N, C-alpha and C positions, 0 to 999 in steps of 0.2 A: 852447591859448591854456599859454604857459611859465608858472613863477610872477614875479609882480614884482620887478622890481629896487627894491629900498636906496635912498631919495634920498639918502640920504649916506651910503655905503659907508664906513668907518675906514680911514685911511688910515697910510702908516708914522709920519707928525708925531706922530698922533694916539695912537698906541698908546708910540710913546716920551714924549710928553707924560704919556701916564697913570701909565707905566712909575717915569718918573722924578718922578712922585707920590707910590708908595707908598714909592722908594726912600726920598722926603725925609720922611714920614710913620713910616718904621723909624726915618731916623733923630734924628726929635723926637722919639720914645717913646726911644732909648734916653738922649739928652742929656738928657732931662726926670730918667729914670731914677734917671739918675748925679746933678741935683743932689738927687733926693730922696730918695737916700742924704745924700748931703753935710750937707741941716740936717735930718736924721730925729736925733740925737742933741742939734741945739740947741733944737729946736720938741716933742721928742718923738711924734713921728711912730709910725704901729707900721706894720712895713711889710707887708704884704700877702706874699700867695709866691707873685703871678703878680708880686711887683714886683723878690721877689730873685732869682729866675728871672730878669727882663733886665737887671736892674744886675750882675749877675755877668759871666763870663763866656761864658753861652750867649747875651743880647742881641743878637750884633752874629751867629749865628748862623741869626736873626730872615731877615737880608736876604737870605737866598739863595731866600726865594717870590716877594719881585717879581723877582731875574736870575731865577727857572724859568721865569715867568710872559714878562717878556718874551725868551725865546729862542723859548719858544712860537708866541706871538704873531707875531712877526717872522715864523718860520716860514711856522706858515701863510698869514699875507699876503701872502707872497712866490713862492705859489703860483699856479699860471696855469689855476684854475678860474673859471670863467664864471659864477659862484653866489658872492653873496654874504653867503650865509646861518650859513658858516661862521667868518667873519671877526668877523660881527657877535655870533656865541656866544663869539669873543674878546674881541672887545673889553667886551660883557656882563660876565662872567668878569673880567675887568682890573676893572670900576669896581667889579666886589663882592668882589675879593678889597682892593682900595683900601678901603672898604667894614670890610672885618672886618677891615684894623691899623687903623684912626682907630679902631676900637672897641678891641682890643688895647693899643695905643699910651693909652687915654682910662683904661682900666682897672688899665694898671701907673705913669704917669705922674701923670694927675688924680683918679681917685678916695681915693688916698690920703690927697691935700688937703683935699679935698670932706667927706669923716670927720673930719681932726681941726674944722675950720673948724664943721658941722653939729653937736658935740657938744654944745657952750659957745653957740647959737644956737636955745633950747629954745622954742617961742610955751605951749608950755601952763604955768599955776601953777602 
């Protein structure tokens, strides 16, 4: 008896959608950081070092991460192996990359806003 096949192996369509989600998260993070830079002087938001990094010239470089993942995932997907485990591992790594990019976008674009509003809203007397 060989290994059991996966019930739903990842397809080209699923991998492409996951890659587009990754690129979309990067774009949203860079645009959110740009808005934060624009509003920082007006609202007095302290920019963190990751926000300064992503809002500068280096934020667009992060787009390379999803592009590399898409390239590797499509190369693995197009192989003619009988096993689905490399494809499943590639898909799982794509989900992990997506969550890491979501966390990064949160840190650079949303966390400074949360810090600004949380400083004025204290529940203690």
